[in-house]
KEPAPA-766717 format. One record per residue (C-alpha): residue in three letters; chain; x, y, z. Coordinates in Angstrom, 2 decimals. Each point is the difference from the previous one (the first is absolute). Example, Ala and Ser with C-alpha at 12.3 -4.5 7.8 and 13.67 -1.06 7.14 Angstrom:
2
["ALA" "A" [12.30 -4.50 7.80]]
["SER" "A" [1.37 3.44 -0.66]]
REM end
This chain:
182
["MET" "A" [0.35 0.00 -0.15]]
["LYS" "A" [2.62 2.78 1.00]]
["LYS" "A" [1.69 -1.13 -3.10]]
["ASN" "A" [-3.51 0.89 -1.93]]
["LYS" "A" [-0.21 3.30 1.60]]
["LYS" "A" [3.83 0.79 -0.52]]
["GLU" "A" [-0.29 -1.22 -3.74]]
["LYS" "A" [-3.14 2.60 -0.66]]
["LYS" "A" [1.63 2.98 2.17]]
["ASP" "A" [3.53 -1.07 -3.04]]
["SER" "A" [-2.65 0.09 -3.00]]
["SER" "A" [-1.23 3.56 1.89]]
["GLU" "A" [3.23 1.82 0.37]]
["ILE" "A" [1.22 -1.29 -3.72]]
["LYS" "A" [-3.32 1.23 -0.99]]
["TRP" "A" [0.33 3.20 1.49]]
["PHE" "A" [3.40 0.30 -1.23]]
["ILE" "A" [-0.76 -0.68 -3.81]]
["THR" "A" [-2.84 3.03 0.76]]
["ILE" "A" [2.26 2.80 1.57]]
["PHE" "A" [2.64 -1.14 -3.04]]
["VAL" "A" [-2.16 0.35 -2.81]]
["THR" "A" [-2.04 3.49 1.64]]
["ALA" "A" [3.60 0.64 0.05]]
["PHE" "A" [1.32 -0.68 -3.21]]
["ILE" "A" [-3.26 1.75 -1.65]]
["LEU" "A" [0.06 2.86 2.06]]
["SER" "A" [3.75 0.75 -0.59]]
["ILE" "A" [-0.41 -0.04 -4.01]]
["VAL" "A" [-3.24 2.03 0.15]]
["PHE" "A" [1.49 2.58 2.61]]
["SER" "A" [3.62 0.35 -1.07]]
["PHE" "A" [-1.62 0.07 -3.78]]
["ILE" "A" [-2.55 2.79 0.32]]
["SER" "A" [2.59 1.86 2.25]]
["THR" "A" [3.31 0.12 -1.79]]
["THR" "A" [-2.42 0.76 -3.33]]
["ALA" "A" [-1.48 3.06 1.44]]
["ILE" "A" [3.02 0.73 1.78]]
["GLU" "A" [1.91 0.76 -2.94]]
["GLY" "A" [-2.66 1.99 -1.55]]
["LEU" "A" [-0.05 2.81 2.88]]
["SER" "A" [1.70 2.74 1.34]]
["LEU" "A" [2.23 -0.03 3.20]]
["VAL" "A" [-2.43 1.40 2.49]]
["PRO" "A" [-3.31 -1.94 -1.42]]
["ALA" "A" [2.76 -2.86 -0.07]]
["ILE" "A" [1.30 0.82 3.59]]
["LEU" "A" [-4.15 0.13 1.56]]
["VAL" "A" [-0.58 -3.74 -1.96]]
["LEU" "A" [3.29 -1.78 1.95]]
["LEU" "A" [-1.29 2.22 3.03]]
["LEU" "A" [-2.93 -1.93 -0.50]]
["VAL" "A" [1.04 -3.08 -0.32]]
["ILE" "A" [2.26 0.16 3.24]]
["PHE" "A" [-3.62 1.07 2.04]]
["ILE" "A" [-2.23 -2.75 -1.99]]
["GLY" "A" [2.76 -2.41 2.02]]
["ILE" "A" [0.03 1.77 3.37]]
["LEU" "A" [-3.67 -0.17 0.09]]
["PHE" "A" [-0.65 -3.51 -0.69]]
["ASP" "A" [3.14 -0.98 2.05]]
["ILE" "A" [-2.14 2.25 2.93]]
["ILE" "A" [-3.13 -2.48 -1.16]]
["GLY" "A" [2.18 -3.00 0.61]]
["VAL" "A" [1.21 0.63 3.23]]
["ALA" "A" [-3.40 1.24 1.53]]
["VAL" "A" [-1.62 -2.63 -1.10]]
["MET" "A" [2.54 -2.92 1.08]]
["VAL" "A" [-0.22 2.17 3.93]]
["GLY" "A" [-4.05 -0.24 -0.18]]
["LYS" "A" [-2.16 -0.85 2.05]]
["GLU" "A" [-2.47 -2.85 -0.75]]
["SER" "A" [-2.32 0.87 3.12]]
["ASP" "A" [-0.19 3.85 -1.11]]
["PHE" "A" [-1.81 -0.94 -3.26]]
["ASN" "A" [-1.73 -2.84 1.24]]
["ALA" "A" [-2.08 2.93 1.89]]
["MET" "A" [-0.01 1.86 -2.94]]
["ALA" "A" [-1.88 -2.29 -1.89]]
["ALA" "A" [-2.13 -1.41 2.53]]
["LYS" "A" [-1.48 3.54 -0.14]]
["LYS" "A" [-0.23 0.08 -3.49]]
["ILE" "A" [2.76 2.81 -0.73]]
["PRO" "A" [0.61 0.10 -4.19]]
["GLY" "A" [3.37 -1.49 -0.09]]
["ALA" "A" [0.54 -1.46 2.64]]
["LYS" "A" [-0.79 -3.87 -1.12]]
["THR" "A" [2.47 0.69 -2.31]]
["SER" "A" [3.06 1.84 1.98]]
["LEU" "A" [-0.56 -3.34 2.45]]
["SER" "A" [0.57 -2.09 -2.90]]
["LEU" "A" [2.95 2.13 -0.75]]
["ILE" "A" [1.36 -1.11 3.35]]
["LYS" "A" [-0.85 -3.42 -0.66]]
["ASN" "A" [2.23 -0.33 -2.67]]
["SER" "A" [2.72 2.66 1.52]]
["GLU" "A" [2.69 -1.98 -1.79]]
["LYS" "A" [-1.14 -0.34 -3.08]]
["VAL" "A" [-0.93 3.83 -0.06]]
["SER" "A" [2.67 1.30 1.14]]
["ASN" "A" [2.16 -1.92 -2.05]]
["ILE" "A" [-1.88 1.49 -3.27]]
["CYS" "A" [0.48 3.28 1.49]]
["ALA" "A" [2.66 0.88 1.86]]
["ASP" "A" [2.50 -2.39 -2.55]]
["VAL" "A" [-2.23 -0.24 -3.43]]
["VAL" "A" [-0.83 3.34 -0.30]]
["GLY" "A" [2.17 1.37 2.33]]
["ASP" "A" [3.05 -1.76 -1.73]]
["VAL" "A" [-1.03 0.57 -3.45]]
["ALA" "A" [-0.05 3.82 0.71]]
["GLY" "A" [3.49 -0.31 1.08]]
["VAL" "A" [2.16 -1.47 -3.28]]
["LEU" "A" [-3.05 2.15 -1.40]]
["SER" "A" [1.21 3.42 1.53]]
["GLY" "A" [3.80 -1.31 -0.37]]
["SER" "A" [-0.82 -0.03 -4.15]]
["ILE" "A" [-1.63 3.10 0.49]]
["ALA" "A" [3.06 1.83 1.40]]
["ALA" "A" [1.99 -1.79 -2.45]]
["LEU" "A" [-1.79 1.96 -2.99]]
["ILE" "A" [-0.07 2.32 2.11]]
["ALA" "A" [3.68 0.34 0.63]]
["PHE" "A" [1.00 -0.60 -3.86]]
["ASN" "A" [-2.21 2.93 -0.07]]
["ILE" "A" [1.81 2.27 1.86]]
["THR" "A" [2.82 -1.17 -1.05]]
["SER" "A" [-0.64 0.78 -3.77]]
["GLU" "A" [-2.34 2.63 0.38]]
["PHE" "A" [3.11 1.92 1.61]]
["GLY" "A" [3.21 -1.48 -1.36]]
["LEU" "A" [0.70 -0.96 3.38]]
["GLY" "A" [3.52 -1.46 -0.17]]
["PHE" "A" [-0.87 -2.59 2.81]]
["ASN" "A" [-3.04 -2.10 0.97]]
["VAL" "A" [-2.49 0.97 2.39]]
["GLN" "A" [-1.16 -3.38 -0.06]]
["PHE" "A" [1.47 -0.89 3.30]]
["ILE" "A" [-1.11 3.46 1.89]]
["ILE" "A" [-3.76 -1.09 -1.60]]
["SER" "A" [0.48 -2.90 1.13]]
["ALA" "A" [0.45 0.96 3.33]]
["ILE" "A" [-2.89 2.00 0.57]]
["VAL" "A" [-2.54 -2.25 -1.64]]
["ALA" "A" [1.18 -2.54 3.00]]
["SER" "A" [0.64 2.45 2.49]]
["LEU" "A" [-3.59 1.19 -1.16]]
["THR" "A" [-1.42 -3.74 0.24]]
["ILE" "A" [1.63 -0.87 2.44]]
["GLY" "A" [-1.08 2.97 2.55]]
["GLY" "A" [-3.51 -0.37 -1.24]]
["LYS" "A" [-0.20 -3.19 0.52]]
["ALA" "A" [1.19 0.13 3.80]]
["ILE" "A" [-2.16 3.11 0.60]]
["GLY" "A" [-2.72 -1.99 -1.42]]
["LYS" "A" [0.30 -2.67 2.40]]
["GLY" "A" [-0.61 2.59 3.14]]
["ILE" "A" [-2.90 1.23 -1.53]]
["ALA" "A" [-1.39 -3.79 -1.43]]
["GLN" "A" [0.82 -1.30 3.64]]
["LYS" "A" [-2.09 3.08 1.79]]
["ASN" "A" [-2.18 -0.35 -2.40]]
["THR" "A" [-1.20 -3.14 -0.50]]
["THR" "A" [-3.97 -0.05 0.34]]
["LYS" "A" [0.10 3.00 -2.02]]
["ILE" "A" [1.74 -0.98 -3.00]]
["VAL" "A" [-1.56 -3.80 -0.13]]
["GLY" "A" [-3.59 1.11 0.59]]
["PHE" "A" [0.56 2.98 -2.99]]
["VAL" "A" [1.42 -3.42 -2.47]]
["GLY" "A" [-2.19 -2.19 1.21]]
["ARG" "A" [-2.54 3.22 -1.67]]
["ILE" "A" [2.09 -0.04 -2.72]]
["VAL" "A" [0.06 -3.41 -1.42]]
["LYS" "A" [-3.87 -0.72 1.66]]
["ILE" "A" [-0.49 2.17 -4.04]]
["PHE" "A" [1.69 -2.45 -1.57]]
["LYS" "A" [-0.68 -2.82 2.04]]
["LYS" "A" [-3.69 -1.39 0.94]]
["GLU" "A" [-0.46 -0.93 4.13]]
["LYS" "A" [-1.76 -3.15 0.46]]
REM end
């Protein structure tokens, strides 16, 4: 009996790995293509704004991932009993916190990180070319992007821990729009 449960768990983990792998692969290709194609045609200021937006999205999804991981079912059980909109969805997010956090913080967050690196490289190339610089500004821009991302996620983790119920509740209401609650 124990062996059968272990085999099911192993099978479930392999299926999850494959799902996440394929999702990350497809998202990376799609967003990389869209962003690099869009960035190539933009002037410097709009390109920087797109870069900041991608960094912000990575930080935002990291906040959601942390909030879901530290959220408490008991907070949303009470809300679901009172039929507060999105509470059942929020409860479902918390019950599946490992997967939700993996998707938010790892898949979306990491894709945003890779994407911001690609965009930063294009911006650095454009700056170097446009201003005829004799040195590569890639190192400085990469350091700024990394610092913004890491610093933003550090602040975001504190925000997520202090506002877990509000964040998960908000996300639950948003997800509820796209998914019918039972």
